[in-house]
LUMVEXKE-795204 format. One line per field, with one value per atom (N, C-alpha, C): atom name; x negated, y negated, z negated. Coordinates in pm, whole numbers, padded with zeros to 5 digits. Last residue first. Example, Ala and Ser with C-alpha at 12.3 -4.5 7.8 and 13.67 -1.06 7.14 Angstrom:
<sites>
atom: [N;CA;C;N;CA;C] .
u: [-01285;-01367;-01290;-01319;-01230;-01320] .
v: [00225;00106;-00003;00569;00450;00330] .
w: [-00708;-00714;-00787;-00780;-00780;-00780] .
</sites>
This chain:
<sites>
atom: [N;CA;C;N;CA;C;N;CA;C;N;CA;C;N;CA;C;N;CA;C;N;CA;C;N;CA;C;N;CA;C;N;CA;C;N;CA;C;N;CA;C;N;CA;C;N;CA;C;N;CA;C;N;CA;C;N;CA;C;N;CA;C;N;CA;C;N;CA;C;N;CA;C;N;CA;C;N;CA;C;N;CA;C;N;CA;C;N;CA;C;N;CA;C;N;CA;C;N;CA;C;N;CA;C;N;CA;C;N;CA;C;N;CA;C;N;CA;C;N;CA;C;N;CA;C;N;CA;C;N;CA;C;N;CA;C;N;CA;C;N;CA;C;N;CA;C;N;CA;C;N;CA;C;N;CA;C;N;CA;C;N;CA;C;N;CA;C;N;CA;C;N;CA;C;N;CA;C;N;CA;C;N;CA;C;N;CA;C;N;CA;C;N;CA;C;N;CA;C;N;CA;C;N;CA;C;N;CA;C;N;CA;C;N;CA;C;N;CA;C;N;CA;C;N;CA;C;N;CA;C;N;CA;C;N;CA;C;N;CA;C;N;CA;C;N;CA;C;N;CA;C;N;CA;C;N;CA;C;N;CA;C;N;CA;C;N;CA;C;N;CA;C;N;CA;C;N;CA;C;N;CA;C;N;CA;C;N;CA;C;N;CA;C;N;CA;C;N;CA;C;N;CA;C;N;CA;C;N;CA;C;N;CA;C;N;CA;C;N;CA;C;N;CA;C;N;CA;C;N;CA;C;N;CA;C;N;CA;C;N;CA;C;N;CA;C;N;CA;C;N;CA;C;N;CA;C;N;CA;C;N;CA;C;N;CA;C;N;CA;C;N;CA;C;N;CA;C;N;CA;C;N;CA;C;N;CA;C;N;CA;C;N;CA;C;N;CA;C;N;CA;C;N;CA;C;N;CA;C;N;CA;C;N;CA;C;N;CA;C;N;CA;C;N;CA;C;N;CA;C;N;CA;C;N;CA;C;N;CA;C;N;CA;C;N;CA;C;N;CA;C;N;CA;C;N;CA;C;N;CA;C;N;CA;C;N;CA;C;N;CA;C;N;CA;C;N;CA;C;N;CA;C;N;CA;C;N;CA;C;N;CA;C;N;CA;C;N;CA;C;N;CA;C;N;CA;C;N;CA;C;N;CA;C;N;CA;C;N;CA;C;N;CA;C;N;CA;C;N;CA;C;N;CA;C;N;CA;C;N;CA;C;N;CA;C;N;CA;C;N;CA;C;N;CA;C;N;CA;C;N;CA;C;N;CA;C;N;CA;C;N;CA;C;N;CA;C;N;CA;C;N;CA;C;N;CA;C;N;CA;C;N;CA;C;N;CA;C;N;CA;C;N;CA;C;N;CA;C;N;CA;C;N;CA;C;N;CA;C;N;CA;C;N;CA;C;N;CA;C;N;CA;C;N;CA;C;N;CA;C;N;CA;C;N;CA;C;N;CA;C;N;CA;C;N;CA;C;N;CA;C;N;CA;C;N;CA;C;N;CA;C;N;CA;C;N;CA;C;N;CA;C;N;CA;C;N;CA;C;N;CA;C;N;CA;C;N;CA;C;N;CA;C;N;CA;C;N;CA;C;N;CA;C;N;CA;C;N;CA;C;N;CA;C;N;CA;C;N;CA;C;N;CA;C;N;CA;C;N;CA;C;N;CA;C;N;CA;C;N;CA;C;N;CA;C;N;CA;C;N;CA;C;N;CA;C;N;CA;C;N;CA;C;N;CA;C;N;CA;C;N;CA;C;N;CA;C;N;CA;C;N;CA;C;N;CA;C;N;CA;C;N;CA;C;N;CA;C;N;CA;C;N;CA;C;N;CA;C;N;CA;C;N;CA;C;N;CA;C;N;CA;C;N;CA;C;N;CA;C;N;CA;C;N;CA;C;N;CA;C;N;CA;C;N;CA;C;N;CA;C;N;CA;C;N;CA;C;N;CA;C;N;CA;C;N;CA;C;N;CA;C;N;CA;C;N;CA;C;N;CA;C;N;CA;C;N;CA;C;N;CA;C;N;CA;C;N;CA;C;N;CA;C;N;CA;C;N;CA;C;N;CA;C;N;CA;C;N;CA;C;N;CA;C;N;CA;C;N;CA;C;N;CA;C;N;CA;C;N;CA;C;N;CA;C;N;CA;C;N;CA;C;N;CA;C;N;CA;C;N;CA;C;N;CA;C;N;CA;C;N;CA;C;N;CA;C;N;CA;C;N;CA;C;N;CA;C;N;CA;C;N;CA;C;N;CA;C;N;CA;C;N;CA;C;N;CA;C;N;CA;C;N;CA;C;N;CA;C] .
u: [03578;03676;03681;03548;03510;03616;03649;03504;03457;03934;03874;03724;03923;03949;03895;04078;03965;04005;04317;04187;04073;04529;04524;04388;04361;04459;04450;04267;04277;04388;04127;04223;04235;03789;03902;03999;03587;03648;03765;03329;03453;03517;03091;03096;03224;03102;02988;02998;03428;03333;03220;03484;03495;03392;03598;03515;03518;03934;03814;03733;04179;04064;03932;04371;04378;04249;04329;04292;04293;04181;04290;04247;03982;04011;04132;03973;04015;04055;03933;03819;03856;04180;04133;04025;04052;04144;04093;03993;03951;04057;03967;04024;03978;04056;03956;04022;04243;04158;04057;04584;04442;04363;04876;04793;04645;05078;04981;04888;05231;05288;05194;05126;05180;05246;05019;05142;05205;04917;04892;05024;04815;04915;04876;04558;04594;04694;04392;04503;04532;04147;04214;04319;03882;03997;04073;03585;03671;03784;03454;03461;03555;03410;03540;03554;03063;03178;03306;02819;02940;03061;02623;02591;02713;02703;02718;02688;02874;02765;02789;03097;02992;02876;03251;03295;03186;03109;03117;03156;03145;03013;03015;03438;03382;03241;03511;03521;03449;03501;03395;03395;03737;03611;03494;03919;03915;03784;03861;03842;03830;03935;03795;03765;04209;04129;03981;04308;04302;04215;04279;04220;04198;04371;04459;04408;04174;04272;04374;03851;03973;04079;03605;03695;03820;03374;03419;03505;03242;03259;03310;03263;03271;03307;03062;03174;03168;02968;02963;03085;02830;02963;02947;02656;02650;02791;02532;02655;02652;02248;02300;02425;02100;02246;02309;01835;01877;02028;01807;01804;01843;01793;01919;01924;01604;01627;01758;01586;01462;01486;01848;01749;01631;01989;02045;01939;01826;01849;01900;01844;01714;01730;02117;02058;01924;02138;02215;02156;01970;01937;02010;02112;01976;01934;02349;02353;02214;02256;02318;02320;02164;02074;02128;02398;02285;02189;02555;02601;02484;02397;02432;02474;02384;02262;02290;02655;02573;02451;02883;02791;02703;03069;03099;03015;02852;02953;02968;02804;02770;02886;02668;02753;02708;02677;02604;02690;02633;02734;02662;02531;02483;02598;02505;02593;02531;02293;02377;02469;01976;02122;02174;01678;01774;01913;01536;01491;01599;01685;01642;01613;01753;01838;01805;01565;01707;01794;01325;01344;01493;01368;01355;01375;01364;01488;01484;01094;01195;01327;00974;00948;01054;01218;01107;01087;01441;01355;01233;01736;01634;01559;01779;01821;01704;01766;01709;01759;02066;01939;01894;02208;02210;02073;02353;02227;02244;02534;02549;02426;02606;02500;02510;02850;02815;02706;02821;02904;02869;02500;02612;02691;02289;02354;02478;02192;02223;02307;02130;02243;02286;01902;02021;02144;01729;01769;01894;01693;01755;01805;01563;01690;01765;01330;01421;01559;01213;01250;01350;01174;01255;01304;01003;01137;01229;00777;00839;00982;00712;00758;00824;00640;00747;00801;00415;00545;00662;00146;00253;00390;-00056;00000;00117;-00126;-00228;-00169;00114;00007;-00091;00295;00337;00220;00134;00225;00267;00011;-00070;00017;00237;00161;00076;00312;00399;00328;00183;00136;00212;00274;00313;00271;00228;00112;00147;00473;00375;00257;00595;00654;00548;00431;00450;00505;00462;00330;00339;00729;00687;00552;00722;00803;00752;00593;00519;00594;00771;00665;00582;01085;00988;00876;01328;01303;01215;01276;01281;01242;01453;01341;01359;01686;01564;01440;01878;01840;01717;02131;01985;01945;02424;02356;02205;02721;02588;02520;03037;02961;02832;03273;03165;03097;03600;03496;03391;03822;03688;03576;04061;04029;03886;03951;04055;04001;03671;03742;03847;03578;03636;03722;03272;03412;03460;02986;03068;03215;02786;02873;02965;02468;02611;02689;02167;02243;02391;01880;02020;02085;01636;01640;01782;01670;01607;01599;01780;01866;01802;01601;01671;01742;01286;01408;01479;01030;01142;01275;00829;00842;00961;00839;00858;00882;00765;00906;00936;00493;00564;00710;00402;00378;00463;00416;00540;00524;00160;00214;00341;-00055;00048;00112;-00395;-00261;-00160;-00647;-00593;-00454;-00712;-00692;-00635;-00525;-00639;-00608;-00406;-00383;-00507;-00426;-00505;-00487;-00252;-00392;-00483;-00012;-00065;-00213;00040;00011;-00054;00090;-00018;-00058;00314;00190;00071;00503;00460;00327;00520;00480;00431;00614;00480;00431;00876;00776;00635;00996;01001;00892;00965;00889;00887;01142;01000;00915;01394;01335;01186;01355;01435;01356;01369;01297;01387;01533;01540;01466;01547;01454;01448;01741;01605;01502;01967;01916;01771;01996;01966;01908;02055;01941;01899;02289;02167;02043;02503;02439;02305;02753;02617;02560;02986;02995;02857;02945;03031;03032;02768;02714;02812;02820;02849;02815;02740;02878;02919;02473;02562;02709;02336;02366;02465;02278;02390;02432;02055;02173;02291;01717;01817;01935;01526;01637;01746;01330;01292;01402;01471;01370;01332;01735;01697;01594;01832;01703;01664;02020;01979;01839;02260;02117;02086;02511;02483;02337;02668;02547;02529;02950;02893;02768;03170;03047;02967;03522;03391;03279;03779;03728;03594;03856;03915;03858;03699;03839;03909;03470;03470;03612;03561;03525;03524;03593;03708;03681;03326;03429;03550;03202;03154;03261;03341;03353;03310;03255;03396;03414;02979;03029;03175;02973;02921;02977;03081;03151;03103;02880;03016;03094;02671;02660;02797;02775;02735;02734;02833;02921;02892;02655;02767;02870;02419;02544;02664;02158;02216;02348;02146;02141;02202;02176;02059;02038;02263;02300;02173;02383;02276;02336;02428;02492;02381;02410;02336;02419;02502;02553;02473;02479;02410;02455;02667;02647;02581;02572;02645;02608;02601;02521;02608;02820;02764;02691;02875;02882;02823;02677;02767;02762] .
v: [-08090;-08169;-08135;-07764;-07904;-07977;-07516;-07525;-07668;-07455;-07509;-07522;-07146;-07290;-07337;-06828;-06910;-07057;-06728;-06676;-06771;-06856;-06849;-06804;-07039;-06944;-06944;-07253;-07228;-07130;-07098;-07188;-07155;-07089;-07010;-07102;-07156;-07194;-07104;-06934;-07008;-07041;-06810;-06883;-06960;-06664;-06754;-06843;-06648;-06611;-06711;-06625;-06692;-06642;-06317;-06436;-06499;-06204;-06202;-06329;-06176;-06133;-06149;-06272;-06312;-06282;-06157;-06299;-06342;-05842;-05920;-06064;-05788;-05783;-05866;-05581;-05716;-05716;-05313;-05390;-05533;-05084;-05178;-05268;-04805;-04918;-05005;-04473;-04596;-04701;-04226;-04231;-04354;-04280;-04282;-04295;-04311;-04193;-04185;-04408;-04436;-04306;-04480;-04369;-04406;-04731;-04703;-04592;-04791;-04699;-04666;-04937;-05013;-04923;-04757;-04824;-04903;-04468;-04592;-04657;-04123;-04228;-04351;-03983;-04025;-04138;-03729;-03825;-03856;-03593;-03621;-03729;-03731;-03644;-03687;-03792;-03835;-03738;-03675;-03821;-03873;-03404;-03455;-03605;-03440;-03350;-03414;-03582;-03647;-03554;-03424;-03497;-03562;-03324;-03236;-03308;-03485;-03504;-03422;-03467;-03370;-03381;-03680;-03547;-03444;-03889;-03882;-03744;-03856;-03826;-03817;-03911;-03789;-03760;-04160;-04046;-03923;-04324;-04334;-04220;-04253;-04223;-04228;-04356;-04212;-04172;-04629;-04563;-04412;-04673;-04688;-04620;-04623;-04544;-04552;-04812;-04672;-04588;-05094;-05036;-04887;-05165;-05192;-05132;-05127;-05022;-05049;-05180;-05248;-05140;-05165;-05086;-05168;-05228;-05312;-05234;-04905;-05049;-05114;-04604;-04671;-04818;-04487;-04581;-04640;-04225;-04278;-04364;-04219;-04248;-04304;-04009;-04081;-04095;-04006;-03986;-04072;-03850;-03971;-03936;-03667;-03669;-03793;-03610;-03742;-03753;-03366;-03368;-03504;-03428;-03376;-03382;-03537;-03600;-03554;-03397;-03424;-03478;-03357;-03250;-03274;-03598;-03471;-03362;-03782;-03794;-03663;-03685;-03698;-03704;-03716;-03582;-03582;-03996;-03915;-03775;-04057;-04105;-04023;-03936;-03893;-03936;-04082;-03940;-03889;-04332;-04320;-04174;-04260;-04316;-04303;-04167;-04077;-04128;-04405;-04283;-04190;-04579;-04614;-04490;-04443;-04477;-04506;-04418;-04299;-04331;-04625;-04605;-04486;-04750;-04634;-04633;-04835;-04865;-04744;-04773;-04753;-04798;-04747;-04817;-04789;-04583;-04568;-04622;-04650;-04677;-04686;-04447;-04511;-04525;-04452;-04436;-04511;-04495;-04382;-04348;-04620;-04605;-04480;-04655;-04726;-04662;-04482;-04505;-04562;-04467;-04348;-04377;-04712;-04596;-04473;-04900;-04927;-04804;-04785;-04826;-04840;-04756;-04637;-04670;-05022;-04946;-04822;-05076;-05150;-05076;-04906;-04886;-04956;-04810;-04889;-04859;-04793;-04708;-04788;-05009;-04925;-04839;-05302;-05203;-05116;-05353;-05375;-05267;-05376;-05317;-05366;-05518;-05531;-05490;-05366;-05404;-05406;-05418;-05396;-05453;-05282;-05355;-05319;-05289;-05251;-05343;-05366;-05250;-05197;-05462;-05480;-05350;-05406;-05537;-05553;-05153;-05186;-05313;-05155;-05073;-05106;-05319;-05363;-05285;-05156;-05287;-05338;-04931;-04915;-05048;-05056;-04986;-04972;-05139;-05238;-05178;-04893;-04984;-05090;-04791;-04716;-04808;-04985;-04973;-04891;-04929;-05062;-05055;-04672;-04698;-04835;-04721;-04630;-04655;-04887;-04940;-04851;-04879;-04819;-04869;-04966;-05062;-05006;-04757;-04816;-04905;-04665;-04573;-04632;-04885;-04759;-04682;-05084;-05117;-04991;-04956;-04998;-05026;-04927;-04810;-04842;-05195;-05107;-04981;-05494;-05362;-05260;-05809;-05700;-05565;-06013;-05964;-05847;-06080;-06015;-05957;-06204;-06086;-06010;-06421;-06318;-06190;-06565;-06509;-06402;-06642;-06550;-06488;-06817;-06695;-06596;-07056;-06942;-06810;-07244;-07206;-07088;-07113;-07219;-07166;-06988;-07007;-07130;-06758;-06900;-06919;-06448;-06528;-06674;-06313;-06247;-06320;-06366;-06392;-06312;-06235;-06243;-06258;-06332;-06314;-06327;-06224;-06284;-06249;-06248;-06214;-06294;-06113;-06206;-06156;-06096;-06049;-06156;-06160;-06168;-06117;-06161;-06046;-06045;-06354;-06299;-06183;-06579;-06463;-06417;-06888;-06814;-06700;-06970;-06936;-06854;-07000;-07097;-07073;-06713;-06791;-06878;-06711;-06682;-06771;-06566;-06691;-06656;-06392;-06391;-06528;-06371;-06392;-06406;-06306;-06435;-06467;-06046;-06160;-06294;-05835;-05893;-06024;-05735;-05790;-05874;-05630;-05561;-05606;-05734;-05784;-05724;-05596;-05740;-05799;-05339;-05367;-05516;-05302;-05339;-05377;-05206;-05347;-05395;-04957;-05017;-05165;-04901;-04821;-04883;-05185;-05091;-05023;-05191;-05249;-05142;-05114;-05082;-05141;-05217;-05072;-05029;-05514;-05448;-05300;-05633;-05579;-05506;-05722;-05789;-05733;-05591;-05596;-05654;-05635;-05500;-05499;-05907;-05860;-05722;-05901;-05984;-05935;-05734;-05694;-05772;-05891;-05763;-05719;-06108;-06130;-06000;-05982;-06040;-06068;-05902;-05804;-05859;-06149;-06041;-05939;-06279;-06327;-06222;-06127;-06127;-06181;-06176;-06042;-06047;-06504;-06393;-06263;-06781;-06683;-06567;-07087;-06953;-06854;-07330;-07317;-07176;-07309;-07343;-07324;-07258;-07156;-07183;-07506;-07387;-07277;-07663;-07694;-07574;-07547;-07544;-07574;-07333;-07464;-07461;-07157;-07154;-07295;-07147;-07127;-07117;-07163;-07263;-07257;-06934;-07069;-07171;-06671;-06720;-06868;-06614;-06582;-06638;-06678;-06759;-06734;-06484;-06610;-06696;-06284;-06265;-06395;-06301;-06375;-06364;-06236;-06257;-06339;-06060;-06136;-06159;-05941;-06000;-06086;-05846;-05950;-06017;-05755;-05764;-05876;-05762;-05694;-05685;-05942;-05949;-05891;-05818;-05840;-05838;-05886;-05868;-05908;-05753;-05818;-05785;-05782;-05740;-05821;-05666;-05746;-05696;-05668;-05603;-05706;-05761;-05766;-05700;-05778;-05669;-05661;-05972;-06006;-05900;-05817;-05921;-05965;-05657;-05596;-05698;-05854;-05776;-05711;-05940;-06034;-05958;-05706;-05769;-05861;-05664;-05566;-05628;-05891;-05869;-05774;-05845;-05967;-05953;-05600;-05608;-05730;-05679;-05580;-05587;-05853;-05903;-05809;-05671;-05777;-05838;-05507;-05452;-05559;-05547;-05611;-05564;-05453;-05366;-05435;-05579;-05621;-05534;-05327;-05451;-05479;-04976;-05086;-05211;-04840;-04812;-04923;-04992;-04960;-04940;-04988;-04967;-04948;-05083;-05093;-05091;-04909;-04971;-04968;-04941;-04905;-04981;-04829;-04903;-04850;-04868;-04792;-04882;-04884;-04921;-04834;-04689;-04749;-04778;-04791;-04693;-04764;-05010;-04879;-04771;-05305;-05218;-05078] .
w: [08319;08246;08101;08462;08448;08370;08474;08466;08458;08260;08382;08365;08065;08082;08215;08064;08111;08119;07951;07911;07944;08062;07917;07867;08326;08276;08125;08593;08450;08418;08889;08824;08677;08971;08923;08853;09260;09133;09099;09381;09403;09269;09311;09437;09460;09086;09097;09221;08937;09040;09045;08582;08711;08809;08428;08432;08570;08362;08445;08431;08245;08169;08243;08421;08281;08207;08664;08651;08505;08690;08637;08618;08990;08847;08810;09262;09225;09079;09306;09258;09222;09175;09276;09219;08980;08999;09111;09103;09038;09060;09253;09118;09042;09595;09490;09354;09788;09797;09684;09745;09732;09736;09907;09861;09861;09776;09881;09833;09560;09657;09771;09360;09472;09575;09188;09145;09258;09378;09307;09274;09401;09413;09333;09582;09447;09457;09763;09755;09609;09754;09881;09870;09550;09574;09698;09504;09614;09636;09294;09297;09404;09273;09233;09241;09219;09236;09187;09316;09268;09284;09418;09295;09234;09655;09539;09410;09899;09804;09680;10054;10081;09984;09980;09939;09957;10102;09957;09908;10374;10318;10166;10356;10414;10364;10265;10173;10224;10483;10384;10285;10606;10673;10576;10419;10444;10511;10445;10316;10334;10708;10670;10537;10684;10778;10742;10501;10463;10555;10404;10524;10500;10159;10271;10401;09977;09987;10098;10001;10044;10070;09759;09841;09874;09604;09715;09813;09512;09494;09623;09326;09457;09438;09079;09098;09239;08869;09007;09035;08568;08624;08765;08358;08485;08542;08040;08115;08241;07920;07984;08065;07767;07758;07817;07756;07710;07697;07878;07731;07675;08147;08095;07944;08315;08185;08124;08555;08480;08339;08654;08658;08566;08614;08566;08558;08744;08600;08542;09008;08941;08789;09061;09058;08985;09058;08963;08949;09274;09140;09034;09484;09454;09313;09487;09453;09414;09571;09440;09394;09829;09729;09589;09955;09938;09831;09948;09881;09854;10103;09965;09886;10348;10275;10129;10428;10404;10318;10247;10359;10325;10055;10140;10266;09774;09875;09966;09422;09562;09651;09091;09188;09332;08816;08941;09055;08498;08600;08734;08246;08368;08466;07896;08011;08129;07738;07701;07818;07868;07863;07795;07856;07772;07759;08030;07893;07804;08278;08205;08058;08388;08418;08336;08303;08282;08299;08379;08240;08210;08655;08570;08422;08741;08750;08662;08698;08622;08623;08884;08741;08656;09137;09085;08938;09390;09309;09266;09385;09446;09348;09171;09269;09314;08816;08948;09043;08613;08653;08790;08347;08493;08545;08071;08135;08286;07787;07931;08001;07485;07555;07702;07233;07370;07423;06968;07001;07140;06831;06924;06941;06661;06649;06736;06719;06580;06569;06986;06942;06799;06975;07047;07003;06824;06773;06843;06987;06856;06801;07204;07223;07091;07079;07135;07155;07016;06909;06957;07275;07178;07067;07377;07433;07342;07213;07212;07265;07279;07143;07132;07552;07516;07377;07554;07596;07558;07467;07388;07423;07627;07532;07451;07796;07709;07600;07922;07884;07783;07967;07904;07845;08077;07969;07893;08289;08174;08053;08450;08408;08286;08492;08414;08369;08478;08518;08433;08581;08492;08551;08756;08679;08588;08864;08951;08874;08637;08701;08780;08581;08478;08539;08817;08785;08677;08801;08907;08878;08571;08575;08679;08570;08517;08535;08656;08749;08699;08525;08547;08637;08383;08525;08547;08130;08163;08309;08202;08153;08188;08233;08280;08230;07926;08065;08104;07743;07748;07894;07574;07702;07683;07400;07405;07536;07292;07412;07412;07057;07093;07219;06900;06990;07017;06742;06685;06772;06878;06794;06744;07160;07076;06993;07156;07206;07106;07226;07115;07168;07377;07397;07278;07480;07409;07440;07429;07516;07432;07272;07265;07360;07369;07364;07366;07250;07292;07273;07140;07284;07337;06880;06907;07055;06897;06864;06896;06943;07056;07022;06862;06806;06912;06887;06951;06891;06739;06876;06950;06502;06497;06636;06571;06545;06543;06587;06709;06685;06344;06375;06494;06228;06277;06312;06138;06248;06307;06082;06039;06160;06203;06190;06150;06252;06120;06097;06496;06487;06353;06569;06504;06489;06884;06750;06699;07142;07040;06899;07305;07347;07241;07174;07179;07220;07216;07080;07082;07494;07439;07300;07502;07569;07516;07361;07307;07369;07537;07398;07334;07769;07769;07628;07693;07733;07723;07634;07537;07566;07877;07761;07650;08030;08066;07952;07899;07905;07933;07755;07805;07807;07523;07604;07642;07542;07486;07576;07662;07550;07493;07855;07896;07787;07697;07788;07828;07571;07490;07578;07795;07711;07627;07895;07975;07893;07733;07721;07795;07897;07845;07843;08033;07888;07823;08303;08242;08090;08352;08335;08279;08399;08264;08247;08651;08617;08481;08651;08732;08699;08510;08442;08519;08693;08601;08533;08848;08892;08798;08949;08843;08893;09099;09157;09054;08944;09073;09134;08720;08703;08834;08605;08746;08758;08355;08371;08519;08163;08304;08318;07946;07967;08115;07717;07860;07884;07438;07487;07634;07226;07354;07384;07002;07007;07126;07083;07071;07068;07134;06997;06976;07390;07313;07172;07497;07473;07389;07530;07428;07395;07744;07616;07503;07941;07897;07762;07974;07927;07871;08069;07947;07888;08308;08200;08067;08455;08425;08307;08473;08409;08369;08615;08478;08406;08862;08780;08635;08948;08927;08837;08978;08877;08846;09190;09060;08951;09450;09352;09211;09634;09599;09511;09707;09770;09738;09734;09688;09757;09655;09750;09687;09415;09499;09600;09111;09249;09330;08773;08871;09009;08452;08582;08688;08148;08258;08385;07821;07953;08058;07495;07602;07737;07203;07328;07431;06850;06970;07089;06552;06658;06780;06285;06376;06488;06126;06065;06154;06112;06185;06128] .
</sites>
């Protein structure tokens, strides 16, 4: 690739915002536009991104391919056993993303590709690997920072866009996804006080403590029903009062349907031509998507 790719993290302070659905749709649209895209499920405690891509993933290949937790545990194991005279760049061998990526079985227009990295093999060892991960030790004693720097560089080298599905709330895993990796943070929230305040607090934290990283924060209202204008207007009130999201809730914005929208975003219902199938309901065949059976 002639230039480094862009890493975009999709984050939400609260669950149930539709964050993972949005990531799956954006990944598919980008691949349809001819981009090389990687989708990474970094929600280790509650992985679910694979459900949106399952019609196009070979179960045998997925079961045999290590994911994020194996990527981390392999490096941690090597770091605890490396010799003091080991070369300074020994960690680069463990920060290679391609051997953990599985390509979706679909021919995209314009030469685009979509690869997927799972949270890890879903077997009886998965939960023990998650619970045994000591993030403080990983960073301070095992050189986790240099490992994540190398992994970030490797992902950007091989893909135009890397879309990361982050853990919700405030946690070490969320910090890795929202601070260490991204060039862009999609800060998803619903129109509730708790969701807005949590999303605003994260945006403010990044702006105040990590401004030198130059992370672009995009606050995105989610799951908005534009037919219920009274509720949308009521939800705008706390949004307008949040200084972390200046200009995110203008008073009025015309839409193509003639219904005045209060948010500078498109409706959350994606185009059927470019959208991946829902994890919970079948999608009729279109020019973009084949039937999920047959």
